[in-house]
C-alpha positions as CSV (number, residue, x, y, z in Angstrom):
1,M,-39.0,-59.7,1.8
2,A,-36.6,-56.9,0.9
3,K,-36.8,-53.7,3.1
4,T,-37.9,-50.7,1.1
5,A,-35.4,-47.8,1.2
6,D,-36.6,-44.7,3.1
7,P,-37.3,-42.1,0.4
8,L,-36.0,-39.4,2.8
9,Q,-32.7,-41.0,3.7
10,L,-30.1,-38.4,3.2
11,D,-27.6,-40.6,1.3
12,S,-30.2,-41.7,-1.2
13,M,-31.1,-38.1,-2.2
14,L,-29.8,-36.9,-5.5
15,C,-30.2,-33.3,-4.4
16,F,-27.8,-34.0,-1.5
17,A,-25.2,-35.6,-3.8
18,V,-25.3,-32.5,-6.1
19,Y,-25.2,-30.2,-3.0
20,A,-22.2,-32.1,-1.6
21,A,-20.4,-32.1,-4.9
22,G,-21.0,-28.4,-5.2
23,H,-19.3,-27.9,-1.8
24,A,-16.4,-30.1,-2.9
25,F,-16.0,-27.9,-6.0
26,T,-16.1,-24.8,-3.9
27,R,-13.4,-26.0,-1.5
28,F,-11.3,-27.2,-4.5
29,Y,-11.6,-23.9,-6.4
30,K,-11.3,-21.4,-3.5
31,P,-7.5,-21.4,-3.1
32,R,-7.0,-21.4,-6.9
33,L,-9.4,-18.5,-7.4
34,D,-8.1,-16.6,-4.3
35,A,-4.7,-16.6,-6.1
36,L,-6.4,-14.8,-9.0
37,G,-8.4,-12.5,-6.7
38,L,-11.7,-13.8,-8.0
39,T,-14.8,-15.3,-6.4
40,Y,-16.3,-18.3,-8.1
41,P,-19.2,-16.3,-9.7
42,Q,-16.6,-13.8,-11.0
43,Y,-14.6,-16.6,-12.5
44,L,-17.7,-17.9,-14.2
45,A,-18.4,-14.4,-15.7
46,F,-14.8,-14.4,-17.0
47,L,-15.2,-17.8,-18.6
48,V,-18.2,-16.4,-20.5
49,L,-16.5,-13.2,-21.4
50,W,-13.3,-14.9,-22.5
51,E,-15.5,-16.9,-25.0
52,Q,-17.5,-13.8,-26.1
53,D,-16.4,-10.3,-25.1
54,G,-19.0,-7.5,-25.3
55,L,-22.1,-9.3,-24.2
56,T,-24.9,-7.4,-22.7
57,V,-25.4,-7.6,-18.9
58,K,-28.6,-9.5,-19.5
59,A,-27.0,-12.0,-21.9
60,L,-24.2,-12.6,-19.4
61,G,-26.7,-13.1,-16.5
62,D,-28.8,-15.4,-18.6
63,R,-25.8,-17.6,-19.5
64,L,-24.9,-17.9,-15.8
65,F,-28.5,-18.2,-14.6
66,L,-28.0,-15.0,-12.5
67,D,-30.5,-12.2,-12.2
68,S,-29.6,-8.5,-12.7
69,G,-29.6,-8.0,-8.9
70,T,-26.8,-10.5,-8.6
71,I,-24.8,-9.8,-11.8
72,T,-24.7,-6.0,-11.6
73,P,-22.9,-5.8,-8.2
74,L,-20.5,-8.5,-9.4
75,L,-19.7,-6.5,-12.5
76,K,-19.3,-3.3,-10.6
77,R,-16.7,-4.9,-8.4
78,L,-14.8,-6.2,-11.4
79,E,-15.0,-2.8,-13.0
80,A,-13.6,-1.1,-9.9
81,R,-10.6,-3.4,-10.2
82,A,-10.3,-2.4,-13.9
83,L,-10.8,-6.0,-15.2
84,V,-14.0,-5.1,-17.2
85,R,-15.7,-2.0,-18.4
86,R,-19.4,-1.4,-18.8
87,Q,-20.5,0.6,-21.8
88,R,-24.0,1.6,-23.2
89,D,-24.8,0.0,-26.5
90,D,-24.3,2.3,-29.5
91,Q,-27.6,1.3,-31.1
92,D,-29.8,0.8,-28.0
93,E,-28.8,2.9,-24.9
94,R,-31.0,0.7,-22.7
95,L,-28.5,-2.1,-23.1
96,V,-25.2,-2.2,-21.2
97,R,-22.4,-4.2,-22.7
98,I,-19.5,-5.7,-20.8
99,F,-16.0,-5.6,-22.2
100,L,-12.8,-7.1,-20.9
101,T,-9.9,-4.7,-20.3
102,D,-6.4,-5.7,-21.2
103,Q,-5.9,-6.7,-17.5
104,G,-9.1,-8.8,-17.7
105,R,-7.9,-10.5,-20.9
106,A,-4.5,-11.2,-19.3
107,L,-6.1,-12.9,-16.4
108,R,-7.1,-15.7,-18.8
109,A,-3.4,-16.9,-19.0
110,Q,-3.3,-17.2,-15.2
111,A,-6.6,-19.1,-15.1
112,L,-5.5,-21.7,-17.7
113,S,-4.1,-24.1,-15.0
114,I,-7.4,-24.4,-13.2
115,P,-9.2,-26.8,-15.6
116,L,-6.0,-28.8,-15.8
117,Q,-5.9,-29.1,-12.0
118,V,-9.6,-30.2,-12.0
119,G,-8.7,-32.8,-14.6
120,E,-5.8,-34.1,-12.5
121,A,-8.1,-34.2,-9.4
122,L,-10.5,-36.4,-11.5
123,G,-7.7,-38.8,-12.3
124,G,-7.0,-37.4,-15.7
125,D,-10.0,-39.2,-17.2
126,A,-11.5,-36.8,-19.7
127,E,-14.1,-39.2,-20.8
128,A,-15.4,-39.7,-17.2
129,A,-15.5,-35.9,-16.7
130,A,-17.4,-35.4,-20.0
131,T,-19.9,-38.1,-18.9
132,M,-20.4,-36.4,-15.5
133,R,-20.8,-33.0,-17.1
134,A,-23.4,-34.4,-19.6
135,G,-25.3,-36.1,-16.8
136,L,-25.4,-32.9,-14.7
137,Q,-26.6,-30.9,-17.8
138,Q,-29.3,-33.5,-18.4
139,L,-30.4,-33.2,-14.8
140,R,-30.6,-29.4,-15.0
141,E,-32.6,-29.6,-18.3
142,R,-35.0,-32.2,-16.9
143,L,-35.6,-30.2,-13.8
144,D,-36.1,-27.0,-15.8
145,A,-38.6,-28.8,-18.0
146,A,-40.5,-30.0,-15.0
147,L,-41.0,-26.4,-13.9
148,E,-42.7,-25.4,-17.2
């Protein structure tokens, strides 16, 4: 008779695999982002703003799954470095929009090598990377749905 796997064995836990992969990404990204003077959450904010400048703070936080207590200090630090500027919305002053400065837009050119380096670290297999990304997105969606 086959021995049943212990459901609490660390190496069998999906949560640990995701956690360990997250740490590996953090270690991989840290020196690359240090060269840009950015933290990982700041880099993610730039990825969103490089796609769509002028988002509201709320929209940016929603896109990154960050609450206002986390996103606001992050944006204040970027604003202090003149990489973004915060501006009240013209139609609704309750809303604050985030705009890239020229310096913030220029940072994009320096960041272009990072996804290329990730691709190289994954062996240059774009299809495998897309499969992993889709699997992780599906995992997030299923866990979110289980919370509803």
